[in-house]
C-alpha positions in Angstrom: 45.7 50.5 36.3 47.2 52.7 34.1 48.5 49.5 32.1 45.2 48.3 31.6 43.8 51.6 30.3 46.6 52.2 27.8 45.9 48.7 26.8 42.2 49.5 26.2 43.0 52.7 24.3 45.5 50.9 22.2 43.2 48.3 21.1 40.5 50.8 20.4 43.1 52.9 18.0 43.6 49.3 16.5 40.3 48.4 16.0 39.0 51.8 14.5 42.2 52.3 12.4 41.9 48.8 10.6 38.1 49.1 10.6 38.3 52.8 8.9 41.1 51.2 6.4 38.9 48.4 5.3 35.9 50.9 4.8 38.0 53.3 3.0 39.5 50.8 0.6 35.6 49.2 0.3 34.2 52.6 -0.7 37.5 53.0 -3.1 36.6 49.7 -5.2 32.8 50.3 -5.0 33.2 53.4 -6.6 35.8 52.1 -9.2 33.3 49.2 -10.0 30.7 51.5 -10.6 32.8 53.5 -12.9 34.1 50.7 -14.9 30.6 48.4 -14.9 27.7 50.9 -13.4 24.7 51.6 -15.7 23.6 55.1 -16.7 20.2 56.7 -16.2 19.0 60.4 -16.7 18.1 62.3 -13.6 16.6 65.2 -12.2 18.0 68.0 -10.0 15.4 68.1 -7.2 16.8 70.6 -4.9 20.3 72.0 -4.0 21.3 72.7 -0.2 24.1 74.6 1.2 25.5 73.9 4.9 27.8 76.1 5.8 30.1 76.0 8.6 33.3 77.9 10.5 35.7 75.8 8.8 34.1 73.9 5.7 31.0 74.2 3.8 28.9 71.5 1.8 27.3 71.6 -1.5 24.7 68.9 -1.7 22.7 68.0 -4.7 19.4 66.2 -4.2 18.8 64.2 -7.4 16.2 61.8 -8.6 16.3 58.9 -11.2 14.8 56.0 -12.3 17.2 52.8 -12.8 16.6 50.4 -15.5 13.6 48.3 -14.5 13.5 49.7 -11.0 11.6 52.5 -8.8 12.3 56.1 -8.8 15.6 56.8 -6.5 16.4 60.1 -4.7 19.5 60.5 -3.4 21.8 63.2 -2.0 25.5 63.9 -2.8 28.1 66.3 -1.8 29.3 67.6 -4.9 31.8 70.5 -6.1 31.0 74.1 -5.8 31.3 74.9 -9.3 28.9 72.2 -10.4 26.7 73.2 -7.1 26.8 76.8 -8.6 25.9 75.4 -12.0 22.9 73.5 -11.8 19.3 74.6 -10.9 16.3 72.2 -9.8 15.0 70.7 -12.7 18.0 70.5 -14.6 18.8 67.0 -16.1 21.8 65.2 -15.3 23.7 62.4 -16.0 23.6 59.7 -13.1 25.9 56.7 -12.8 24.8 53.6 -10.4 25.5 50.2 -9.6 23.9 47.5 -11.2 23.4 45.3 -8.0 22.8 48.4 -5.9 21.1 51.3 -7.5 21.2 53.0 -4.4 24.8 53.4 -4.7 25.1 56.2 -7.2 26.4 59.8 -8.1 26.3 62.5 -10.8 28.5 61.1 -13.6 32.1 62.7 -12.8 31.2 63.8 -9.4 31.3 62.0 -6.0 33.7 59.3 -6.5 36.5 58.6 -3.7 39.8 59.1 -5.7 42.8 57.3 -5.1 44.7 60.3 -3.7 42.3 60.7 -1.0 42.0 56.9 -0.3 46.2 56.9 -0.1 45.9 59.9 2.2 43.2 57.9 4.6 45.3 55.3 4.4 48.4 56.8 5.8 46.5 58.6 8.5 44.9 55.2 9.5 48.1 53.2 9.7 49.8 55.7 11.9 46.6 55.4 14.1 46.9 51.7 13.7 50.4 51.6 14.8 50.1 54.3 17.9 47.5 52.0 19.3 49.7 48.6 18.3 52.5 50.4 20.5 49.8 51.3 23.5 48.7 47.9 23.1 51.6 45.6 23.1 53.8 47.8 25.2 55.4 46.4 28.5 55.4 48.3 32.0 58.5 49.0 33.8 58.1 48.8 37.3 58.8 52.5 38.7 62.0 52.9 40.8 61.9 53.9 43.8 63.8 57.4 44.5 67.3 57.0 46.4 68.0 59.5 48.6 70.9 62.2 47.5 73.6 62.7 49.8 73.7 65.6 51.6 76.8 67.9 51.5 
């Protein structure tokens, strides 16, 4: 039974690790594509939100823009504290968005997954996948019965 549980846990780690690895690099490639080939539009800051937590805080910008030949879009994006502090509702910002998918957008210069973050996630996820692979492929050794020790 313990071997079955270890294999299920190992398979779960492998599937999660590989899935998250594909998602990480897919997000990085999509963001880089928007930077290279994306379109620009002028947007407006709708509101700012601050989510405080004991270990971290999120600075969220809600902005709206109208893509070329499209309908007005409104999005939320985590941004740096410095940008969040500088902007006010009603301020104009430049928005960069995907040609084929305007729902994928970010304030110009902010909100892109960096190469460093993608590499960090890769290291963590490869480690997770390897742990899962070891648990999945490990062979169970029979437990040797205890031999009685001679009394003196």
